[in-house]
CHARMM-style PDB file with segment names, atoms N, HN, CA, C and O in Angstrom:
ATOM      1  N   MET     1      -2.021-172.994 109.517  1.00  0.00      PROA
ATOM      2  CA  MET     1      -1.901-174.305 110.120  1.00  0.00      PROA
ATOM      3  C   MET     1      -0.553-174.946 109.786  1.00  0.00      PROA
ATOM      4  O   MET     1       0.018-175.676 110.596  1.00  0.00      PROA
ATOM      5  N   LYS     2      -0.063-174.665 108.595  1.00  0.00      PROA
ATOM      6  HN  LYS     2      -0.528-174.072 107.937  1.00  0.00      PROA
ATOM      7  CA  LYS     2       1.211-175.234 108.163  1.00  0.00      PROA
ATOM      8  C   LYS     2       2.332-174.824 109.108  1.00  0.00      PROA
ATOM      9  O   LYS     2       3.167-175.648 109.480  1.00  0.00      PROA
ATOM     10  N   GLU     3       2.352-173.560 109.493  1.00  0.00      PROA
ATOM     11  HN  GLU     3       1.673-172.891 109.190  1.00  0.00      PROA
ATOM     12  CA  GLU     3       3.403-173.054 110.368  1.00  0.00      PROA
ATOM     13  C   GLU     3       3.331-173.706 111.746  1.00  0.00      PROA
ATOM     14  O   GLU     3       4.362-173.989 112.356  1.00  0.00      PROA
ATOM     15  N   LEU     4       2.120-173.944 112.234  1.00  0.00      PROA
ATOM     16  HN  LEU     4       1.282-173.715 111.739  1.00  0.00      PROA
ATOM     17  CA  LEU     4       1.937-174.575 113.541  1.00  0.00      PROA
ATOM     18  C   LEU     4       2.532-175.976 113.555  1.00  0.00      PROA
ATOM     19  O   LEU     4       3.262-176.334 114.480  1.00  0.00      PROA
ATOM     20  N   VAL     5       2.224-176.769 112.536  1.00  0.00      PROA
ATOM     21  HN  VAL     5       1.631-176.478 111.785  1.00  0.00      PROA
ATOM     22  CA  VAL     5       2.751-178.129 112.447  1.00  0.00      PROA
ATOM     23  C   VAL     5       4.268-178.102 112.305  1.00  0.00      PROA
ATOM     24  O   VAL     5       4.966-178.930 112.892  1.00  0.00      PROA
ATOM     25  N   GLU     6       4.773-177.156 111.532  1.00  0.00      PROA
ATOM     26  HN  GLU     6       4.207-176.484 111.056  1.00  0.00      PROA
ATOM     27  CA  GLU     6       6.215-177.061 111.310  1.00  0.00      PROA
ATOM     28  C   GLU     6       6.953-176.722 112.606  1.00  0.00      PROA
ATOM     29  O   GLU     6       8.001-177.305 112.884  1.00  0.00      PROA
ATOM     30  N   VAL     7       6.432-175.805 113.390  1.00  0.00      PROA
ATOM     31  HN  VAL     7       5.581-175.331 113.164  1.00  0.00      PROA
ATOM     32  CA  VAL     7       7.067-175.426 114.658  1.00  0.00      PROA
ATOM     33  C   VAL     7       7.073-176.602 115.632  1.00  0.00      PROA
ATOM     34  O   VAL     7       8.081-176.869 116.286  1.00  0.00      PROA
ATOM     35  N   ILE     8       5.956-177.294 115.724  1.00  0.00      PROA
ATOM     36  HN  ILE     8       5.137-177.077 115.192  1.00  0.00      PROA
ATOM     37  CA  ILE     8       5.866-178.445 116.630  1.00  0.00      PROA
ATOM     38  C   ILE     8       6.839-179.537 116.206  1.00  0.00      PROA
ATOM     39  O   ILE     8       7.565-180.077 117.041  1.00  0.00      PROA
ATOM     40  N   ALA     9       6.860-179.863 114.927  1.00  0.00      PROA
ATOM     41  HN  ALA     9       6.270-179.425 114.249  1.00  0.00      PROA
ATOM     42  CA  ALA     9       7.713-180.943 114.424  1.00  0.00      PROA
ATOM     43  C   ALA     9       9.192-180.614 114.606  1.00  0.00      PROA
ATOM     44  O   ALA     9       9.971-181.476 115.013  1.00  0.00      PROA
ATOM     45  N   LYS    10       9.584-179.380 114.308  1.00  0.00      PROA
ATOM     46  HN  LYS    10       8.952-178.680 113.978  1.00  0.00      PROA
ATOM     47  CA  LYS    10      10.994-179.008 114.443  1.00  0.00      PROA
ATOM     48  C   LYS    10      11.457-179.046 115.884  1.00  0.00      PROA
ATOM     49  O   LYS    10      12.638-179.274 116.144  1.00  0.00      PROA
ATOM     50  N   ALA    11      10.551-178.829 116.829  1.00  0.00      PROA
ATOM     51  HN  ALA    11       9.591-178.643 116.618  1.00  0.00      PROA
ATOM     52  CA  ALA    11      10.905-178.898 118.241  1.00  0.00      PROA
ATOM     53  C   ALA    11      11.108-180.344 118.706  1.00  0.00      PROA
ATOM     54  O   ALA    11      11.805-180.584 119.692  1.00  0.00      PROA
ATOM     55  N   LEU    12      10.512-181.292 118.011  1.00  0.00      PROA
ATOM     56  HN  LEU    12       9.946-181.097 117.210  1.00  0.00      PROA
ATOM     57  CA  LEU    12      10.567-182.691 118.431  1.00  0.00      PROA
ATOM     58  C   LEU    12      11.761-183.468 117.874  1.00  0.00      PROA
ATOM     59  O   LEU    12      12.264-184.375 118.537  1.00  0.00      PROA
ATOM     60  N   VAL    13      12.219-183.130 116.676  1.00  0.00      PROA
ATOM     61  HN  VAL    13      11.810-182.393 116.137  1.00  0.00      PROA
ATOM     62  CA  VAL    13      13.173-183.970 115.959  1.00  0.00      PROA
ATOM     63  C   VAL    13      14.627-183.568 116.203  1.00  0.00      PROA
ATOM     64  O   VAL    13      14.915-182.478 116.699  1.00  0.00      PROA
ATOM     65  N   ASP    14      15.535-184.478 115.842  1.00  0.00      PROA
ATOM     66  HN  ASP    14      15.302-185.363 115.439  1.00  0.00      PROA
ATOM     67  CA  ASP    14      16.976-184.216 115.941  1.00  0.00      PROA
ATOM     68  C   ASP    14      17.500-183.470 114.713  1.00  0.00      PROA
ATOM     69  O   ASP    14      18.510-182.772 114.793  1.00  0.00      PROA
ATOM     70  N   HSD    15      16.814-183.619 113.581  1.00  0.00      PROA
ATOM     71  HN  HSD    15      15.993-184.186 113.516  1.00  0.00      PROA
ATOM     72  CA  HSD    15      17.235-182.995 112.327  1.00  0.00      PROA
ATOM     73  C   HSD    15      16.142-182.038 111.844  1.00  0.00      PROA
ATOM     74  O   HSD    15      15.397-182.376 110.925  1.00  0.00      PROA
ATOM     75  N   PRO    16      16.033-180.851 112.447  1.00  0.00      PROA
ATOM     76  CA  PRO    16      14.947-179.934 112.066  1.00  0.00      PROA
ATOM     77  C   PRO    16      15.063-179.401 110.643  1.00  0.00      PROA
ATOM     78  O   PRO    16      14.073-178.944 110.071  1.00  0.00      PROA
ATOM     79  N   ASP    17      16.259-179.455 110.066  1.00  0.00      PROA
ATOM     80  HN  ASP    17      17.063-179.827 110.530  1.00  0.00      PROA
ATOM     81  CA  ASP    17      16.423-178.976 108.694  1.00  0.00      PROA
ATOM     82  C   ASP    17      15.787-179.920 107.675  1.00  0.00      PROA
ATOM     83  O   ASP    17      15.587-179.528 106.525  1.00  0.00      PROA
ATOM     84  N   GLU    18      15.465-181.147 108.064  1.00  0.00      PROA
ATOM     85  HN  GLU    18      15.627-181.465 108.998  1.00  0.00      PROA
ATOM     86  CA  GLU    18      14.857-182.115 107.154  1.00  0.00      PROA
ATOM     87  C   GLU    18      13.336-182.174 107.283  1.00  0.00      PROA
ATOM     88  O   GLU    18      12.695-183.013 106.649  1.00  0.00      PROA
ATOM     89  N   VAL    19      12.760-181.303 108.087  1.00  0.00      PROA
ATOM     90  HN  VAL    19      13.280-180.622 108.602  1.00  0.00      PROA
ATOM     91  CA  VAL    19      11.304-181.258 108.244  1.00  0.00      PROA
ATOM     92  C   VAL    19      10.715-180.489 107.064  1.00  0.00      PROA
ATOM     93  O   VAL    19      11.104-179.354 106.788  1.00  0.00      PROA
ATOM     94  N   VAL    20       9.769-181.130 106.374  1.00  0.00      PROA
ATOM     95  HN  VAL    20       9.453-182.052 106.599  1.00  0.00      PROA
ATOM     96  CA  VAL    20       9.086-180.506 105.235  1.00  0.00      PROA
ATOM     97  C   VAL    20       7.585-180.632 105.467  1.00  0.00      PROA
ATOM     98  O   VAL    20       7.066-181.730 105.669  1.00  0.00      PROA
ATOM     99  N   VAL    21       6.897-179.497 105.435  1.00  0.00      PROA
ATOM    100  HN  VAL    21       7.319-178.605 105.271  1.00  0.00      PROA
ATOM    101  CA  VAL    21       5.448-179.481 105.629  1.00  0.00      PROA
ATOM    102  C   VAL    21       4.807-178.896 104.376  1.00  0.00      PROA
ATOM    103  O   VAL    21       5.157-177.801 103.937  1.00  0.00      PROA
ATOM    104  N   THR    22       3.863-179.642 103.809  1.00  0.00      PROA
ATOM    105  HN  THR    22       3.579-180.532 104.166  1.00  0.00      PROA
ATOM    106  CA  THR    22       3.132-179.146 102.647  1.00  0.00      PROA
ATOM    107  C   THR    22       1.652-179.054 102.997  1.00  0.00      PROA
ATOM    108  O   THR    22       1.138-179.826 103.807  1.00  0.00      PROA
ATOM    109  N   GLU    23       0.985-178.102 102.376  1.00  0.00      PROA
ATOM    110  HN  GLU    23       1.402-177.475 101.719  1.00  0.00      PROA
ATOM    111  CA  GLU    23      -0.427-177.858 102.671  1.00  0.00      PROA
ATOM    112  C   GLU    23      -1.211-177.815 101.371  1.00  0.00      PROA
ATOM    113  O   GLU    23      -0.826-177.128 100.425  1.00  0.00      PROA
ATOM    114  N   LYS    24      -2.321-178.559 101.330  1.00  0.00      PROA
ATOM    115  HN  LYS    24      -2.634-179.118 102.098  1.00  0.00      PROA
ATOM    116  CA  LYS    24      -3.193-178.562 100.154  1.00  0.00      PROA
ATOM    117  C   LYS    24      -4.586-178.127 100.592  1.00  0.00      PROA
ATOM    118  O   LYS    24      -5.191-178.742 101.470  1.00  0.00      PROA
ATOM    119  N   ASN    25      -5.086-177.065  99.973  1.00  0.00      PROA
ATOM    120  HN  ASN    25      -4.594-176.566  99.260  1.00  0.00      PROA
ATOM    121  CA  ASN    25      -6.428-176.566 100.281  1.00  0.00      PROA
ATOM    122  C   ASN    25      -7.441-177.207  99.354  1.00  0.00      PROA
ATOM    123  O   ASN    25      -7.258-177.238  98.137  1.00  0.00      PROA
ATOM    124  N   GLU    26      -8.513-177.718  99.945  1.00  0.00      PROA
ATOM    125  HN  GLU    26      -8.662-177.693 100.933  1.00  0.00      PROA
ATOM    126  CA  GLU    26      -9.604-178.315  99.185  1.00  0.00      PROA
ATOM    127  C   GLU    26     -10.919-177.748  99.722  1.00  0.00      PROA
ATOM    128  O   GLU    26     -11.698-178.465 100.349  1.00  0.00      PROA
ATOM    129  N   GLY    27     -11.158-176.472  99.477  1.00  0.00      PROA
ATOM    130  HN  GLY    27     -10.524-175.889  98.968  1.00  0.00      PROA
ATOM    131  CA  GLY    27     -12.349-175.823 100.031  1.00  0.00      PROA
ATOM    132  C   GLY    27     -12.168-175.577 101.517  1.00  0.00      PROA
ATOM    133  O   GLY    27     -11.224-174.906 101.933  1.00  0.00      PROA
ATOM    134  N   LYS    28     -13.084-176.125 102.323  1.00  0.00      PROA
ATOM    135  HN  LYS    28     -13.852-176.670 101.985  1.00  0.00      PROA
ATOM    136  CA  LYS    28     -12.970-175.987 103.782  1.00  0.00      PROA
ATOM    137  C   LYS    28     -12.121-177.092 104.394  1.00  0.00      PROA
ATOM    138  O   LYS    28     -11.917-177.123 105.607  1.00  0.00      PROA
ATOM    139  N   ASN    29     -11.631-177.988 103.566  1.00  0.00      PROA
ATOM    140  HN  ASN    29     -11.797-177.962 102.580  1.00  0.00      PROA
ATOM    141  CA  ASN    29     -10.748-179.047 104.032  1.00  0.00      PROA
ATOM    142  C   ASN    29      -9.309-178.701 103.681  1.00  0.00      PROA
ATOM    143  O   ASN    29      -9.017-178.256 102.571  1.00  0.00      PROA
ATOM    144  N   ILE    30      -8.424-178.908 104.628  1.00  0.00      PROA
ATOM    145  HN  ILE    30      -8.661-179.269 105.530  1.00  0.00      PROA
ATOM    146  CA  ILE    30      -6.997-178.678 104.414  1.00  0.00      PROA
ATOM    147  C   ILE    30      -6.265-179.961 104.764  1.00  0.00      PROA
ATOM    148  O   ILE    30      -6.489-180.543 105.825  1.00  0.00      PROA
ATOM    149  N   ARG    31      -5.389-180.399 103.871  1.00  0.00      PROA
ATOM    150  HN  ARG    31      -5.206-179.926 103.009  1.00  0.00      PROA
ATOM    151  CA  ARG    31      -4.572-181.585 104.121  1.00  0.00      PROA
ATOM    152  C   ARG    31      -3.133-181.131 104.301  1.00  0.00      PROA
ATOM    153  O   ARG    31      -2.544-180.510 103.416  1.00  0.00      PROA
ATOM    154  N   ILE    32      -2.580-181.452 105.464  1.00  0.00      PROA
ATOM    155  HN  ILE    32      -3.059-181.956 106.183  1.00  0.00      PROA
ATOM    156  CA  ILE    32      -1.196-181.100 105.773  1.00  0.00      PROA
ATOM    157  C   ILE    32      -0.384-182.387 105.805  1.00  0.00      PROA
ATOM    158  O   ILE    32      -0.734-183.340 106.502  1.00  0.00      PROA
ATOM    159  N   GLN    33       0.710-182.404 105.035  1.00  0.00      PROA
ATOM    160  HN  GLN    33       0.994-181.630 104.469  1.00  0.00      PROA
ATOM    161  CA  GLN    33       1.594-183.561 105.009  1.00  0.00      PROA
ATOM    162  C   GLN    33       2.912-183.178 105.665  1.00  0.00      PROA
ATOM    163  O   GLN    33       3.529-182.170 105.319  1.00  0.00      PROA
ATOM    164  N   LEU    34       3.326-183.995 106.608  1.00  0.00      PROA
ATOM    165  HN  LEU    34       2.825-184.814 106.889  1.00  0.00      PROA
ATOM    166  CA  LEU    34       4.560-183.760 107.352  1.00  0.00      PROA
ATOM    167  C   LEU    34       5.569-184.833 106.977  1.00  0.00      PROA
ATOM    168  O   LEU    34       5.308-186.025 107.141  1.00  0.00      PROA
ATOM    169  N   HSD    35       6.716-184.410 106.476  1.00  0.00      PROA
ATOM    170  HN  HSD    35       6.928-183.442 106.343  1.00  0.00      PROA
ATOM    171  CA  HSD    35       7.799-185.319 106.120  1.00  0.00      PROA
ATOM    172  C   HSD    35       8.976-185.038 107.047  1.00  0.00      PROA
ATOM    173  O   HSD    35       9.400-183.891 107.191  1.00  0.00      PROA
ATOM    174  N   VAL    36       9.503-186.094 107.676  1.00  0.00      PROA
ATOM    175  HN  VAL    36       9.159-187.025 107.558  1.00  0.00      PROA
ATOM    176  CA  VAL    36      10.674-185.958 108.544  1.00  0.00      PROA
ATOM    177  C   VAL    36      11.705-187.006 108.139  1.00  0.00      PROA
ATOM    178  O   VAL    36      11.412-187.910 107.356  1.00  0.00      PROA
ATOM    179  N   ALA    37      12.905-186.876 108.677  1.00  0.00      PROA
ATOM    180  HN  ALA    37      13.143-186.142 109.313  1.00  0.00      PROA
ATOM    181  CA  ALA    37      13.952-187.859 108.409  1.00  0.00      PROA
ATOM    182  C   ALA    37      13.517-189.219 108.965  1.00  0.00      PROA
ATOM    183  O   ALA    37      12.838-189.273 109.990  1.00  0.00      PROA
ATOM    184  N   PRO    38      13.896-190.304 108.310  1.00  0.00      PROA
ATOM    185  CA  PRO    38      13.503-191.634 108.798  1.00  0.00      PROA
ATOM    186  C   PRO    38      13.919-191.907 110.247  1.00  0.00      PROA
ATOM    187  O   PRO    38      13.211-192.602 110.976  1.00  0.00      PROA
ATOM    188  N   SER    39      15.052-191.366 110.658  1.00  0.00      PROA
ATOM    189  HN  SER    39      15.626-190.802 110.066  1.00  0.00      PROA
ATOM    190  CA  SER    39      15.500-191.584 112.037  1.00  0.00      PROA
ATOM    191  C   SER    39      14.652-190.820 113.050  1.00  0.00      PROA
ATOM    192  O   SER    39      14.658-191.157 114.234  1.00  0.00      PROA
ATOM    193  N   ASP    40      13.928-189.805 112.608  1.00  0.00      PROA
ATOM    194  HN  ASP    40      13.923-189.531 111.646  1.00  0.00      PROA
ATOM    195  CA  ASP    40      13.088-189.001 113.501  1.00  0.00      PROA
ATOM    196  C   ASP    40      11.625-189.427 113.493  1.00  0.00      PROA
ATOM    197  O   ASP    40      10.813-188.855 114.221  1.00  0.00      PROA
ATOM    198  N   MET    41      11.283-190.405 112.695  1.00  0.00      PROA
ATOM    199  HN  MET    41      11.942-190.869 112.104  1.00  0.00      PROA
ATOM    200  CA  MET    41       9.894-190.815 112.563  1.00  0.00      PROA
ATOM    201  C   MET    41       9.296-191.249 113.909  1.00  0.00      PROA
ATOM    202  O   MET    41       8.157-190.901 114.219  1.00  0.00      PROA
ATOM    203  N   GLY    42      10.039-191.987 114.685  1.00  0.00      PROA
ATOM    204  HN  GLY    42      10.964-192.270 114.433  1.00  0.00      PROA
ATOM    205  CA  GLY    42       9.545-192.450 115.984  1.00  0.00      PROA
ATOM    206  C   GLY    42       9.286-191.315 116.959  1.00  0.00      PROA
ATOM    207  O   GLY    42       8.381-191.402 117.788  1.00  0.00      PROA
ATOM    208  N   LYS    43      10.067-190.262 116.867  1.00  0.00      PROA
ATOM    209  HN  LYS    43      10.802-190.192 116.193  1.00  0.00      PROA
ATOM    210  CA  LYS    43       9.889-189.122 117.760  1.00  0.00      PROA
ATOM    211  C   LYS    43       8.631-188.339 117.424  1.00  0.00      PROA
ATOM    212  O   LYS    43       8.003-187.762 118.312  1.00  0.00      PROA
ATOM    213  N   VAL    44       8.263-188.315 116.162  1.00  0.00      PROA
ATOM    214  HN  VAL    44       8.773-188.783 115.441  1.00  0.00      PROA
ATOM    215  CA  VAL    44       7.068-187.581 115.751  1.00  0.00      PROA
ATOM    216  C   VAL    44       5.809-188.408 116.016  1.00  0.00      PROA
ATOM    217  O   VAL    44       4.760-187.853 116.342  1.00  0.00      PROA
ATOM    218  N   ILE    45       5.911-189.719 115.880  1.00  0.00      PROA
ATOM    219  HN  ILE    45       6.764-190.169 115.615  1.00  0.00      PROA
ATOM    220  CA  ILE    45       4.751-190.577 116.099  1.00  0.00      PROA
ATOM    221  C   ILE    45       4.567-190.869 117.588  1.00  0.00      PROA
ATOM    222  O   ILE    45       3.448-190.800 118.095  1.00  0.00      PROA
ATOM    223  N   GLY    46       5.639-191.189 118.285  1.00  0.00      PROA
ATOM    224  HN  GLY    46       6.548-191.245 117.873  1.00  0.00      PROA
ATOM    225  CA  GLY    46       5.550-191.468 119.714  1.00  0.00      PROA
ATOM    226  C   GLY    46       5.065-192.875 119.999  1.00  0.00      PROA
ATOM    227  O   GLY    46       4.658-193.606 119.096  1.00  0.00      PROA
ATOM    228  N   LYS    47       5.115-193.240 121.270  1.00  0.00      PROA
ATOM    229  HN  LYS    47       5.445-192.646 122.004  1.00  0.00      PROA
ATOM    230  CA  LYS    47       4.650-194.568 121.662  1.00  0.00      PROA
ATOM    231  C   LYS    47       3.149-194.662 121.466  1.00  0.00      PROA
ATOM    232  O   LYS    47       2.384-193.834 121.960  1.00  0.00      PROA
ATOM    233  N   GLN    48       2.749-195.688 120.735  1.00  0.00      PROA
ATOM    234  HN  GLN    48       3.371-196.361 120.333  1.00  0.00      PROA
ATOM    235  CA  GLN    48       1.348-195.957 120.406  1.00  0.00      PROA
ATOM    236  C   GLN    48       0.679-194.754 119.741  1.00  0.00      PROA
ATOM    237  O   GLN    48      -0.537-194.587 119.837  1.00  0.00      PROA
ATOM    238  N   GLY    49       1.474-193.911 119.064  1.00  0.00      PROA
ATOM    239  HN  GLY    49       2.462-194.046 118.986  1.00  0.00      PROA
ATOM    240  CA  GLY    49       0.926-192.792 118.310  1.00  0.00      PROA
ATOM    241  C   GLY    49       0.461-191.618 119.150  1.00  0.00      PROA
ATOM    242  O   GLY    49      -0.311-190.785 118.674  1.00  0.00      PROA
ATOM    243  N   ARG    50       0.914-191.540 120.380  1.00  0.00      PROA
ATOM    244  HN  ARG    50       1.540-192.216 120.766  1.00  0.00      PROA
ATOM    245  CA  ARG    50       0.431-190.484 121.280  1.00  0.00      PROA
ATOM    246  C   ARG    50       0.842-189.085 120.832  1.00  0.00      PROA
ATOM    247  O   ARG    50       0.039-188.155 120.908  1.00  0.00      PROA
ATOM    248  N   ILE    51       2.072-188.924 120.369  1.00  0.00      PROA
ATOM    249  HN  ILE    51       2.724-189.680 120.307  1.00  0.00      PROA
ATOM    250  CA  ILE    51       2.528-187.596 119.952  1.00  0.00      PROA
ATOM    251  C   ILE    51       1.819-187.182 118.666  1.00  0.00      PROA
ATOM    252  O   ILE    51       1.425-186.025 118.518  1.00  0.00      PROA
ATOM    253  N   ALA    52       1.656-188.113 117.746  1.00  0.00      PROA
ATOM    254  HN  ALA    52       1.976-189.053 117.866  1.00  0.00      PROA
ATOM    255  CA  ALA    52       0.936-187.810 116.507  1.00  0.00      PROA
ATOM    256  C   ALA    52      -0.504-187.410 116.812  1.00  0.00      PROA
ATOM    257  O   ALA    52      -1.038-186.482 116.206  1.00  0.00      PROA
ATOM    258  N   LYS    53      -1.113-188.096 117.730  1.00  0.00      PROA
ATOM    259  HN  LYS    53      -0.679-188.851 118.223  1.00  0.00      PROA
ATOM    260  CA  LYS    53      -2.486-187.773 118.128  1.00  0.00      PROA
ATOM    261  C   LYS    53      -2.546-186.396 118.778  1.00  0.00      PROA
ATOM    262  O   LYS    53      -3.495-185.643 118.556  1.00  0.00      PROA
ATOM    263  N   ALA    54      -1.538-186.066 119.581  1.00  0.00      PROA
ATOM    264  HN  ALA    54      -0.767-186.678 119.761  1.00  0.00      PROA
ATOM    265  CA  ALA    54      -1.496-184.750 120.226  1.00  0.00      PROA
ATOM    266  C   ALA    54      -1.319-183.638 119.197  1.00  0.00      PROA
ATOM    267  O   ALA    54      -1.950-182.587 119.310  1.00  0.00      PROA
ATOM    268  N   ILE    55      -0.469-183.858 118.197  1.00  0.00      PROA
ATOM    269  HN  ILE    55       0.044-184.712 118.106  1.00  0.00      PROA
ATOM    270  CA  ILE    55      -0.288-182.864 117.133  1.00  0.00      PROA
ATOM    271  C   ILE    55      -1.610-182.639 116.417  1.00  0.00      PROA
ATOM    272  O   ILE    55      -1.998-181.499 116.160  1.00  0.00      PROA
ATOM    273  N   ARG    56      -2.303-183.729 116.096  1.00  0.00      PROA
ATOM    274  HN  ARG    56      -1.988-184.655 116.304  1.00  0.00      PROA
ATOM    275  CA  ARG    56      -3.593-183.601 115.405  1.00  0.00      PROA
ATOM    276  C   ARG    56      -4.624-182.876 116.266  1.00  0.00      PROA
ATOM    277  O   ARG    56      -5.433-182.106 115.749  1.00  0.00      PROA
ATOM    278  N   SER    57      -4.598-183.120 117.581  1.00  0.00      PROA
ATOM    279  HN  SER    57      -3.941-183.746 118.001  1.00  0.00      PROA
ATOM    280  CA  SER    57      -5.545-182.453 118.480  1.00  0.00      PROA
ATOM    281  C   SER    57      -5.293-180.955 118.549  1.00  0.00      PROA
ATOM    282  O   SER    57      -6.239-180.166 118.541  1.00  0.00      PROA
ATOM    283  N   VAL    58      -4.030-180.557 118.617  1.00  0.00      PROA
ATOM    284  HN  VAL    58      -3.262-181.198 118.623  1.00  0.00      PROA
ATOM    285  CA  VAL    58      -3.691-179.132 118.662  1.00  0.00      PROA
ATOM    286  C   VAL    58      -4.111-178.444 117.372  1.00  0.00      PROA
ATOM    287  O   VAL    58      -4.663-177.344 117.406  1.00  0.00      PROA
ATOM    288  N   VAL    59      -3.854-179.082 116.241  1.00  0.00      PROA
ATOM    289  HN  VAL    59      -3.405-179.975 116.214  1.00  0.00      PROA
ATOM    290  CA  VAL    59      -4.223-178.501 114.949  1.00  0.00      PROA
ATOM    291  C   VAL    59      -5.743-178.424 114.817  1.00  0.00      PROA
ATOM    292  O   VAL    59      -6.272-177.449 114.284  1.00  0.00      PROA
ATOM    293  N   LYS    60      -6.439-179.440 115.297  1.00  0.00      PROA
ATOM    294  HN  LYS    60      -6.009-180.232 115.731  1.00  0.00      PROA
ATOM    295  CA  LYS    60      -7.903-179.434 115.244  1.00  0.00      PROA
ATOM    296  C   LYS    60      -8.464-178.297 116.083  1.00  0.00      PROA
ATOM    297  O   LYS    60      -9.401-177.618 115.662  1.00  0.00      PROA
ATOM    298  N   ALA    61      -7.903-178.087 117.258  1.00  0.00      PROA
ATOM    299  HN  ALA    61      -7.142-178.639 117.600  1.00  0.00      PROA
ATOM    300  CA  ALA    61      -8.367-176.994 118.116  1.00  0.00      PROA
ATOM    301  C   ALA    61      -8.115-175.637 117.462  1.00  0.00      PROA
ATOM    302  O   ALA    61      -8.964-174.748 117.526  1.00  0.00      PROA
ATOM    303  N   ALA    62      -6.958-175.480 116.838  1.00  0.00      PROA
ATOM    304  HN  ALA    62      -6.269-176.202 116.786  1.00  0.00      PROA
ATOM    305  CA  ALA    62      -6.641-174.215 116.178  1.00  0.00      PROA
ATOM    306  C   ALA    62      -7.519-173.988 114.954  1.00  0.00      PROA
ATOM    307  O   ALA    62      -7.881-172.850 114.656  1.00  0.00      PROA
ATOM    308  N   SER    63      -7.864-175.055 114.244  1.00  0.00      PROA
ATOM    309  HN  SER    63      -7.570-175.979 114.486  1.00  0.00      PROA
ATOM    310  CA  SER    63      -8.655-174.900 113.023  1.00  0.00      PROA
ATOM    311  C   SER    63     -10.141-174.706 113.308  1.00  0.00      PROA
ATOM    312  O   SER    63     -10.869-174.195 112.456  1.00  0.00      PROA
ATOM    313  N   SER    64     -10.596-175.101 114.479  1.00  0.00      PROA
ATOM    314  HN  SER    64     -10.005-175.515 115.171  1.00  0.00      PROA
ATOM    315  CA  SER    64     -12.023-174.959 114.786  1.00  0.00      PROA
ATOM    316  C   SER    64     -12.426-173.490 114.884  1.00  0.00      PROA
ATOM    317  O   SER    64     -13.580-173.149 114.623  1.00  0.00      PROA
ATOM    318  N   LYS    65     -11.502-172.632 115.252  1.00  0.00      PROA
ATOM    319  HN  LYS    65     -10.565-172.910 115.464  1.00  0.00      PROA
ATOM    320  CA  LYS    65     -11.798-171.202 115.322  1.00  0.00      PROA
ATOM    321  C   LYS    65     -12.064-170.624 113.938  1.00  0.00      PROA
ATOM    322  O   LYS    65     -12.818-169.661 113.798  1.00  0.00      PROA
ATOM    323  N   GLU    66     -11.448-171.207 112.920  1.00  0.00      PROA
ATOM    324  HN  GLU    66     -10.835-171.989 113.033  1.00  0.00      PROA
ATOM    325  CA  GLU    66     -11.595-170.713 111.552  1.00  0.00      PROA
ATOM    326  C   GLU    66     -12.612-171.524 110.753  1.00  0.00      PROA
ATOM    327  O   GLU    66     -12.759-171.323 109.547  1.00  0.00      PROA
ATOM    328  N   ASP    67     -13.312-172.439 111.420  1.00  0.00      PROA
ATOM    329  HN  ASP    67     -13.192-172.602 112.399  1.00  0.00      PROA
ATOM    330  CA  ASP    67     -14.332-173.274 110.789  1.00  0.00      PROA
ATOM    331  C   ASP    67     -13.758-174.061 109.617  1.00  0.00      PROA
ATOM    332  O   ASP    67     -14.344-174.092 108.535  1.00  0.00      PROA
ATOM    333  N   LEU    68     -12.605-174.698 109.838  1.00  0.00      PROA
ATOM    334  HN  LEU    68     -12.129-174.673 110.717  1.00  0.00      PROA
ATOM    335  CA  LEU    68     -11.950-175.517 108.830  1.00  0.00      PROA
ATOM    336  C   LEU    68     -11.796-176.936 109.349  1.00  0.00      PROA
ATOM    337  O   LEU    68     -11.826-177.178 110.556  1.00  0.00      PROA
ATOM    338  N   ARG    69     -11.630-177.871 108.420  1.00  0.00      PROA
ATOM    339  HN  ARG    69     -11.605-177.674 107.440  1.00  0.00      PROA
ATOM    340  CA  ARG    69     -11.324-179.252 108.782  1.00  0.00      PROA
ATOM    341  C   ARG    69      -9.917-179.533 108.286  1.00  0.00      PROA
ATOM    342  O   ARG    69      -9.637-179.410 107.094  1.00  0.00      PROA
ATOM    343  N   VAL    70      -9.027-179.915 109.207  1.00  0.00      PROA
ATOM    344  HN  VAL    70      -9.255-180.015 110.175  1.00  0.00      PROA
ATOM    345  CA  VAL    70      -7.625-180.112 108.859  1.00  0.00      PROA
ATOM    346  C   VAL    70      -7.233-181.558 109.141  1.00  0.00      PROA
ATOM    347  O   VAL    70      -7.468-182.072 110.234  1.00  0.00      PROA
ATOM    348  N   ASP    71      -6.634-182.208 108.146  1.00  0.00      PROA
ATOM    349  HN  ASP    71      -6.443-181.790 107.257  1.00  0.00      PROA
ATOM    350  CA  ASP    71      -6.106-183.562 108.303  1.00  0.00      PROA
ATOM    351  C   ASP    71      -4.586-183.477 108.273  1.00  0.00      PROA
ATOM    352  O   ASP    71      -4.018-182.832 107.392  1.00  0.00      PROA
ATOM    353  N   VAL    72      -3.924-184.124 109.228  1.00  0.00      PROA
ATOM    354  HN  VAL    72      -4.385-184.649 109.943  1.00  0.00      PROA
ATOM    355  CA  VAL    72      -2.469-184.131 109.277  1.00  0.00      PROA
ATOM    356  C   VAL    72      -1.995-185.544 108.966  1.00  0.00      PROA
ATOM    357  O   VAL    72      -2.331-186.491 109.678  1.00  0.00      PROA
ATOM    358  N   ASP    73      -1.214-185.682 107.902  1.00  0.00      PROA
ATOM    359  HN  ASP    73      -0.941-184.913 107.324  1.00  0.00      PROA
ATOM    360  CA  ASP    73      -0.625-186.962 107.512  1.00  0.00      PROA
ATOM    361  C   ASP    73       0.869-186.911 107.783  1.00  0.00      PROA
ATOM    362  O   ASP    73       1.537-185.939 107.429  1.00  0.00      PROA
ATOM    363  N   ILE    74       1.391-187.953 108.408  1.00  0.00      PROA
ATOM    364  HN  ILE    74       0.848-188.742 108.695  1.00  0.00      PROA
ATOM    365  CA  ILE    74       2.819-188.023 108.695  1.00  0.00      PROA
ATOM    366  C   ILE    74       3.424-189.063 107.778  1.00  0.00      PROA
ATOM    367  O   ILE    74       3.043-190.233 107.811  1.00  0.00      PROA
ATOM    368  N   ASP    75       4.381-188.625 106.946  1.00  0.00      PROA
ATOM    369  HN  ASP    75       4.690-187.675 106.919  1.00  0.00      PROA
ATOM    370  CA  ASP    75       5.039-189.532 105.997  1.00  0.00      PROA
ATOM    371  C   ASP    75       6.489-189.712 106.386  1.00  0.00      PROA
ATOM    372  OT1 ASP    75       7.222-190.439 105.716  1.00  0.00      PROA
TER     373      ASP     75
END
């Protein structure tokens, strides 16, 4: 899941070298934290959070096949 979020985020931002994705496993729950440059924050969140919601939806769909619960936090 970490790689999926990283690929999506790097495609969206102007500074892909500053994208940092960390993953914490807690049993069947996985917490993914996405850090981007402050100037790219708006591009990752989108208007009214639409892009962030889309990223979470894609990750949720991918994780349902593996019977996992994944939370994506954008910092």
